[in-house]
C-alpha positions in Angstrom: 52.8 235.0 212.6 52.7 236.0 209.0 51.6 239.5 210.0 53.8 240.0 213.0 57.1 241.9 212.7 60.3 241.0 214.5 60.1 244.2 216.6 57.3 243.0 219.0 58.8 239.5 219.1 62.2 240.9 220.0 60.6 243.2 222.7 58.7 240.2 224.1 61.9 238.2 224.7 64.0 241.2 225.8 66.1 241.4 222.7 66.3 243.5 219.5 65.2 242.8 215.9 68.9 242.9 214.8 69.9 240.3 217.3 67.1 238.0 216.2 68.0 238.5 212.5 71.6 237.8 213.3 70.7 234.6 215.2 67.9 233.3 212.9 68.4 235.1 209.6 64.7 236.0 209.3 61.3 235.7 211.1 60.8 232.5 209.2 64.1 231.2 210.5 63.0 232.0 214.0 59.8 230.1 213.6 61.6 227.2 212.0 64.0 227.1 215.0 61.0 227.1 217.4 59.4 224.2 215.5 62.7 222.3 215.4 63.0 222.7 219.2 59.4 221.3 219.5 60.5 218.4 217.3 63.4 217.7 219.6 61.1 217.7 222.6 58.8 215.2 220.8 61.7 213.0 220.0 62.9 213.1 223.6 59.3 212.2 224.7 59.3 209.2 222.4 62.7 208.1 223.6 61.5 208.3 227.2 58.4 206.3 226.3 60.5 203.6 224.6 62.9 203.5 227.7 60.1 203.5 230.3 57.6 201.4 228.3 59.7 198.9 226.3 57.7 197.5 223.4 55.3 200.5 223.2 53.2 200.1 220.1 51.9 202.7 217.6 48.5 203.2 219.3 50.3 203.6 222.7 52.7 206.2 221.1 49.8 208.1 219.5 48.0 208.2 222.9 51.2 209.5 224.7 51.9 212.0 221.9 48.3 213.2 222.0 48.6 214.0 225.7 51.8 216.0 225.0 50.4 217.8 221.9 47.0 218.6 223.5 48.5 220.3 226.5 47.2 223.9 226.5 50.7 225.4 226.8 51.6 224.0 223.4 48.7 225.6 221.5 50.6 228.6 220.2 53.4 226.5 219.0 51.1 224.1 217.2 49.3 227.0 215.5 52.8 228.1 214.2 53.3 224.5 213.0 50.0 224.6 211.1 50.9 227.9 209.6 54.3 226.6 208.5 52.8 223.4 207.1 50.2 225.4 205.1 52.9 227.9 203.8 54.9 225.0 202.7 52.0 223.8 200.6 51.0 227.2 199.1 54.6 228.5 198.7 56.4 225.4 197.7 59.5 227.3 196.5 59.7 229.7 199.4 61.5 229.5 202.8 59.2 226.7 203.9 60.0 224.5 201.0 59.6 220.8 201.9 58.5 221.5 205.5 55.2 219.7 205.1 56.8 216.7 203.5 59.6 216.5 206.1 57.1 216.6 209.0 55.2 213.7 207.4 58.4 211.7 207.0 59.5 212.5 210.5 56.2 211.3 212.1 56.1 208.2 210.0 59.7 207.4 211.1 58.8 207.9 214.7 55.9 205.5 214.4 58.0 203.0 212.6 60.3 202.8 215.6 57.3 201.6 217.6 56.6 198.7 215.3 58.3 195.3 215.4 61.3 195.4 213.2 60.1 192.3 211.4 56.9 194.1 210.3 58.1 197.6 209.6 58.6 197.1 205.9 55.2 195.5 205.3 52.3 197.2 203.6 50.2 196.7 206.7 52.8 198.5 208.9 53.0 201.5 206.4 49.2 201.7 206.5 49.1 201.6 210.3 51.7 204.4 210.5 49.7 206.5 207.9 46.4 205.9 209.7 48.0 206.9 213.1 49.4 210.1 211.6 46.1 210.9 209.9 44.2 210.4 213.2 46.7 212.5 215.2 46.8 215.3 212.7 43.1 215.4 212.2 42.5 215.5 216.0 45.1 218.2 216.4 43.5 220.4 213.7 40.1 219.9 215.3 41.4 220.7 218.7 43.1 223.9 217.4 39.9 224.9 215.6 37.5 224.3 218.4 39.4 224.1 221.7 37.2 221.2 222.6 39.8 219.0 224.3 37.4 216.6 226.0 35.4 215.8 222.8 38.5 215.5 220.5 40.4 213.4 223.1 37.5 211.1 223.6 37.2 210.5 219.8 40.9 209.9 219.5 41.0 207.4 222.3 37.9 205.7 221.0 39.6 205.2 217.7 42.7 203.9 219.3 40.7 201.4 221.3 39.3 199.9 218.1 41.4 197.5 216.1 41.6 199.8 213.0 45.2 200.8 214.0 46.4 197.3 214.6 48.4 195.1 212.3 
């Protein structure tokens, strides 16, 4: 996305660059809006999981989120997420300031909601959330780099089946 101008984006959605600038302020604003929408979808997914599977734990949430994230139709959006994450790290004072940190905090909060309230503040619970996030993000980066969904999914599920993510 860094090298794409608003003109082809506007054309692809049947709009004009001026309308996109008016609505989003910049190309970065448009990308951030897309990523915010994806986050809303992820939150809705977790809400459905908690409603349909009361007591879902962190490994269960990771498995369900992986299915959602690894869907081929989300590849382009996830590539945008990786780009935004990286830009937040290399341009810490730019338009992506704090994006990487916020995404880490968001995911850790989502996983905390899947832990028993009596354990959430324990060191073991924080470690479990961090390990879950590291597993999910590592698998996601590997999938985006290789496209090998079967291998990466098998590795993720094998890790989840072990007791490394339990508290």
